[in-house]
C-alpha positions in Angstrom: -67.6 59.2 45.8 -69.2 62.8 45.1 -68.3 63.9 41.6 -68.1 67.4 41.5 -67.5 69.7 38.1 -66.9 73.1 36.9 -69.1 74.4 34.3 -69.9 77.5 32.3 -72.6 79.2 33.4 -75.6 80.6 32.0 -75.3 84.5 33.5 -77.2 87.4 33.3 -75.1 90.1 31.3 -74.9 93.0 33.6 -73.9 95.4 31.2 -77.4 95.1 30.4 -79.6 94.6 33.3 -79.3 95.5 37.0 -78.8 92.2 39.2 -81.2 93.9 42.1 -83.7 94.0 39.3 -83.4 90.3 37.8 -82.7 87.8 41.3 -85.4 86.5 43.0 -86.2 84.5 46.3 -85.9 80.7 45.5 -89.6 80.0 43.6 -90.9 78.0 46.6 -90.9 81.0 48.4 -92.4 83.4 46.3 -95.8 84.5 47.4 -98.2 85.9 45.0 -97.1 89.7 45.9 -93.3 89.0 45.3 -93.9 87.3 42.0 -96.0 90.7 41.1 -93.1 93.1 42.3 -90.4 90.7 40.3 -92.4 91.2 37.1 -92.6 94.8 37.6 -89.2 95.1 38.6 -87.9 94.0 35.4 -89.2 92.4 31.5 -86.1 90.0 32.3 -86.8 88.9 35.7 -85.9 85.3 36.7 -89.4 85.0 37.9 -90.7 84.9 34.3 -89.3 81.7 34.2 -89.0 79.6 37.5 -92.5 81.1 38.4 -94.3 82.6 35.6 -97.8 83.8 35.5 -100.2 81.1 34.8 -103.3 82.5 32.6 -107.1 81.4 31.7 -106.3 80.3 28.2 -103.4 77.8 28.8 -103.7 74.6 26.9 -101.3 71.9 26.9 -99.1 73.5 24.0 -99.2 77.2 25.4 -98.8 77.4 29.4 -96.5 78.7 32.0 -94.0 75.9 30.8 -93.7 77.0 27.0 -93.5 80.7 27.9 -90.4 80.1 30.3 -88.7 78.4 27.4 -89.3 81.0 24.6 -88.2 83.8 27.6 -84.8 81.7 27.7 -84.4 81.3 23.9 -85.1 84.8 23.4 -83.0 86.7 26.8 -80.2 84.0 25.4 -80.6 85.4 21.9 -80.8 88.6 22.7 -77.5 88.3 25.2 -79.5 89.3 28.7 -78.3 85.6 29.2 -75.1 84.9 28.5 -72.8 81.7 28.4 -69.6 81.5 30.2 -66.5 80.9 27.6 -64.9 78.9 30.6 -65.6 76.1 32.8 -65.6 77.3 36.5 -66.6 77.1 40.2 -68.3 79.6 41.4 -67.3 81.2 45.3 -71.1 82.3 46.9 -71.0 84.3 49.6 -74.4 85.7 51.9 -73.8 88.6 54.5 -76.9 88.5 56.4 -78.9 89.8 59.7 -80.2 86.2 61.6 -83.4 86.9 63.6 -81.4 87.0 66.9 -79.3 89.9 65.7 -76.2 91.1 64.6 -74.7 90.5 61.3 -73.2 87.2 59.7 -71.5 85.5 56.9 -72.1 82.1 55.0 -69.7 80.7 52.5 -70.0 78.6 49.5 -69.3 77.3 46.2 -71.3 76.5 42.8 -70.6 73.7 40.7 -71.9 70.9 39.2 -72.7 67.8 41.1 -73.6 64.2 39.6 -77.0 63.4 40.0 -76.7 60.2 42.4 -79.5 57.9 43.3 -79.8 58.0 46.8 -78.8 54.1 47.1 -75.2 54.9 46.2 -74.8 56.5 49.7 -72.8 59.9 48.1 -76.3 62.6 48.4 -78.7 62.1 51.5 -82.3 63.3 52.0 -83.6 64.2 55.2 -87.3 65.3 54.8 -90.1 63.6 52.4 -91.1 65.3 49.1 -94.6 65.5 47.1 -95.4 64.3 43.7 -97.3 67.8 43.0 -94.2 70.0 43.0 -91.8 67.3 41.2 -94.3 67.3 38.4 -94.3 71.0 38.0 -90.5 70.9 38.1 -90.3 68.4 35.8 -92.2 70.0 32.9 -90.5 73.5 33.5 -87.1 71.5 33.1 -88.4 69.6 30.2 -89.5 72.5 28.5 -86.4 74.7 29.3 -83.9 72.3 29.5 -81.8 74.1 31.8 -81.7 74.7 35.7 -82.2 77.9 36.9 -82.3 77.5 40.6 -79.5 76.2 42.6 -79.7 73.3 45.2 -78.3 73.8 48.5 -76.2 70.8 49.9 -73.8 70.2 52.7 -70.8 68.5 53.5 -68.1 68.2 56.0 -64.8 68.8 56.5 -62.2 71.1 58.5 -61.9 73.9 56.2 -59.5 72.6 53.5 -62.2 73.8 50.6 -62.7 77.3 51.9 -58.6 77.6 51.9 -59.0 77.1 48.2 -61.4 79.0 47.4 -60.4 81.9 50.1 -57.7 83.8 48.1 -60.2 83.7 45.0 -62.7 86.1 46.6 -60.2 89.0 47.9 -61.2 90.8 45.0 -64.1 92.8 43.7 -66.9 90.0 43.2 -68.3 89.4 39.7 -71.9 89.8 41.5 -72.5 91.8 44.4 -76.4 92.7 44.8 -78.4 92.7 48.1 -82.3 91.4 48.3 -85.3 92.5 49.9 -84.3 91.2 52.9 -81.0 93.0 53.4 -79.0 90.1 52.5 -75.9 90.6 50.4 -75.0 88.0 48.0 -71.6 88.0 46.2 -70.3 85.7 43.3 -66.5 85.3 42.2 -66.1 83.6 39.3 -63.1 81.2 39.6 -61.6 79.7 36.8 -58.1 78.7 38.0 -57.7 75.0 36.9 -55.3 74.3 39.6 -57.9 75.8 42.3 -60.7 73.5 40.5 -58.8 70.8 40.4 -58.3 71.1 44.6 -61.8 71.9 45.2 -62.9 68.7 42.9 -60.2 66.8 44.8 -61.1 67.5 47.8 -64.9 67.0 47.3 -64.1 63.4 46.1 -64.6 61.7 49.6 -67.5 63.7 50.8 -71.2 62.7 51.6 -73.7 65.3 50.7 -76.5 66.2 52.6 -79.6 68.1 50.8 -80.2 71.1 53.2 -83.1 73.2 50.8 -84.0 71.6 47.2 -85.5 68.0 47.7 -88.0 68.1 45.4 -85.7 69.7 42.6 -83.2 66.9 43.3 -85.5 64.1 42.5 -86.7 66.3 39.7 -82.8 65.8 38.1 -83.1 62.4 39.5 -86.6 61.8 37.5 -85.0 63.7 34.3 -81.9 61.8 34.0 -83.6 58.4 34.2 -86.0 59.8 31.4 -83.2 60.8 29.3 -81.3 57.3 30.1 -84.3 55.4 28.9 -84.7 57.9 25.6 -80.5 57.6 24.7 -79.3 54.5 26.5 -76.1 55.2 24.2 -75.4 58.7 26.6 -71.7 59.7 28.0 -71.7 59.0 31.7 -70.9 62.5 31.7 -74.0 63.8 29.7 -75.2 67.2 30.6 -78.4 65.6 32.2 -76.1 63.0 34.6 -75.0 66.3 36.6 -77.4 69.6 38.4 -76.4 72.9 39.7 -75.3 73.0 43.4 -74.7 75.3 45.9 -71.8 73.3 48.3 -71.6 74.7 52.3 -69.5 73.1 55.1 -71.5 72.1 57.9 -68.9 73.5 60.1 -69.4 76.9 58.3 -69.7 79.4 61.0 -72.6 80.7 59.5 -75.2 77.8 59.1 -78.1 79.0 60.6 -81.2 76.7 61.0 -84.2 78.6 62.1 -87.3 76.6 63.3 -90.6 76.5 61.8 -93.7 77.1 63.6 -97.2 75.1 63.3 -100.4 76.5 63.4 -103.6 74.5 63.4 -107.1 75.9 62.1 -110.2 75.2 61.1 -111.0 72.1 63.7 -114.3 71.0 63.7 -114.2 71.1 68.1 -111.3 72.2 69.7 -110.9 72.6 73.6 -107.7 74.0 74.9 -108.8 72.3 78.6 -109.4 69.0 76.8 -106.3 69.1 75.0 -104.3 69.6 77.7 -105.8 67.1 79.7 -105.0 64.5 77.1 -101.3 65.6 76.7 -100.7 64.5 80.0 -100.6 61.3 79.4 -97.8 61.6 77.0 -95.6 64.5 78.5 -94.4 66.5 81.6 -96.4 69.5 81.4 -95.5 73.2 82.5 -98.3 76.0 82.6 -97.2 79.4 81.4 -98.4 83.1 81.2 -101.2 82.6 78.3 -100.0 86.5 77.6 -96.1 85.6 77.5 -94.0 87.8 74.4 -92.5 85.9 71.4 -89.3 86.5 73.2 -90.0 85.0 76.4 -91.8 81.8 74.4 -88.5 81.6 72.2 -85.8 82.5 75.7 -88.4 79.5 77.3 -87.9 76.7 74.6 -84.2 77.5 74.0 -83.0 77.2 78.2 -85.4 74.0 77.9 -84.4 72.4 75.2 -80.9 72.5 76.0 -82.4 69.2 78.7 -84.3 67.1 76.1 -87.2 67.1 74.3 -89.5 70.2 74.4 -92.4 71.8 72.7 -94.3 75.2 73.8 -98.1 75.0 72.8 -100.6 78.3 72.6 -104.4 78.9 72.8 -106.3 81.9 72.8 -106.0 81.4 76.6 -103.2 79.2 78.1 -99.9 78.6 77.2 -98.0 75.4 78.5 -94.5 73.9 78.0 -94.8 70.3 77.0 -91.2 68.5 77.8 -90.1 64.9 79.2 -92.0 62.3 77.3 -93.8 59.4 79.2 -93.9 56.0 78.7 -97.1 56.0 77.3 -96.0 58.3 74.2 -94.0 55.2 72.5 -97.3 53.8 71.4 -97.1 56.7 68.4 -93.4 56.0 67.8 -93.0 52.4 67.5 -92.0 52.7 64.0 -89.6 54.9 64.3 -85.5 54.9 65.1 -84.6 56.2 68.3 -82.2 59.0 66.3 -86.0 60.2 64.8 -87.8 59.8 68.4 -84.9 62.5 69.7 -86.5 65.3 67.5 -88.7 67.8 69.2 -90.8 68.1 65.7 -91.4 64.4 65.0 -92.9 63.8 68.9 -95.0 66.8 67.6 -96.1 65.1 64.9 -96.6 61.6 65.9 -97.9 62.3 69.4 -99.9 66.0 69.0 -100.8 66.7 65.6 -101.6 62.7 64.8 -102.5 61.2 67.8 -104.0 63.5 70.3 -106.0 65.9 67.7 -106.6 63.1 65.3 -105.1 64.6 62.4 -104.1 62.2 59.5 -100.3 62.0 57.7 -102.3 62.7 54.4 -104.2 65.8 55.9 -100.7 67.4 57.3 -99.0 66.7 54.2 -101.7 68.4 52.3 -102.1 71.1 55.4 -105.6 70.8 55.0 -105.7 72.3 58.9 -101.9 72.9 59.3 -100.0 76.1 58.7 -96.1 76.3 59.2 -94.8 80.1 60.0 -91.1 81.0 61.1 -92.6 83.9 62.9 -93.2 83.1 66.7 -95.0 86.5 66.9 -97.3 85.5 63.9 -98.1 82.5 65.2 -99.1 83.7 69.0 -100.9 86.4 67.1 -103.1 84.0 65.0 -104.1 82.3 67.9 -104.4 85.1 70.2 -106.8 86.8 68.0 -109.0 83.4 67.3 -108.1 83.0 63.8 -106.6 79.5 64.5 -107.1 76.8 67.3 -103.4 76.1 68.6 -99.8 77.0 68.0 -97.0 74.7 68.4 -93.7 76.5 68.6 -90.2 74.4 68.4 -86.8 75.1 69.0 -84.3 75.2 65.9 -83.3 71.5 64.5 -79.1 71.3 65.4 -77.5 70.4 62.0 -76.2 67.6 63.5 -79.1 66.2 63.6 -79.8 67.0 60.5 -76.9 65.0 59.3 -77.2 62.1 61.2 -81.1 61.7 60.5 -79.6 61.9 56.7 -76.8 59.3 56.5 -78.8 57.0 58.6 -81.3 56.9 55.5 -84.1 58.4 57.2 -86.5 61.0 57.1 -87.9 64.3 58.8 -91.6 65.8 58.7 -92.4 68.1 56.3 -90.6 71.8 56.9 -88.4 70.7 60.0 -85.8 72.6 58.8 -85.0 76.4 57.7 -81.7 76.8 56.4 -81.5 80.8 56.6 -81.0 82.7 54.5 -81.9 81.1 51.0 -79.8 80.9 48.1 -80.3 83.6 45.9 -82.1 82.8 42.3 -80.5 84.2 39.0 -76.8 84.2 40.5 -76.3 81.3 37.7 -78.1 79.1 35.5 -76.8 75.1 34.0 -78.3 74.9 30.4 -77.9 71.6 29.2 -77.7 72.5 25.6 
């Protein structure tokens, strides 16, 4: 069962700093240009803790992690970061403009969730993780002893949790900030024991699926195991047994998953004609206008995707749809379940990237010849300019398939889902001491 509890969040004192100057996108979405902009915005911007500058003279004792810990201590000492007086949950609303246009709202709440082994059947992953990002986040957690970013977890219900929280969000928000993309983030602190008890009780029978934050969840798991090994007498509700999470209902109308397109580059030899001919063994192929616009490409994918698996491949001078996998493609998929085989992104990785192009799983993990792009226009521009060999455009993965894969204990390739928008960092933190 899901063990969800309130906590005394560590939050910025907004009488001393402006929220807009201290919040950031999640650490793994911060480009060097964004990092500089955040540094310039405020001496108290959270980037100094979650993704600080690395310096030439860094050593085992003086480095990005030790500086993060120093910033954290100094900001708490100066009252820039203050701990809430009483345990609370935090209702969280994001109002945003999806790429398709219009305006949407996604609602959830921030609380602590118990760190569970996957084998416990409470928290489920849907993507593989890599060792290097986990090592980085673990070093930061050891140094700061605090979780400064939320994990994004999905649960499923008919709206009972939101019905408990909604009345508490009718007044002015404690935090109301617009990020660099024009998305509005609002947070309301909820300390009413009756509401907290009701929400935690409703969540007790839920299964939780990690939407974003697989590396940070497994970091929390590794840190918990370290602390257990170091002090076996610690109580079962010790601070390291929990991690900060934002919980969002899978049925929330504002829950949006965007596709992540693949661009293959720097191949030693590549022929669009040879590639297309090889693909004929495994897929039905429809030729498209090589000059098709990104909106046309997206519309074509959406229409054909309603009938099954479909991928759109584009090179400098060709474009074609690959659909209706043939029986010959099964040789690349023999170790996978039917659930996994039904995913466009799995067909792409196994049949085309590994099978036809010959990219190894390791090279794909290390992104040696592969880039990931949210923007279909940018992907097409790269191949048409000669900067890449071939681009593969995909439809987004439905949340129901994400849920089914996760609950089956299976995984999808890296960057199979792009939950939009990202959770803003700097709205709350969870200090372990």
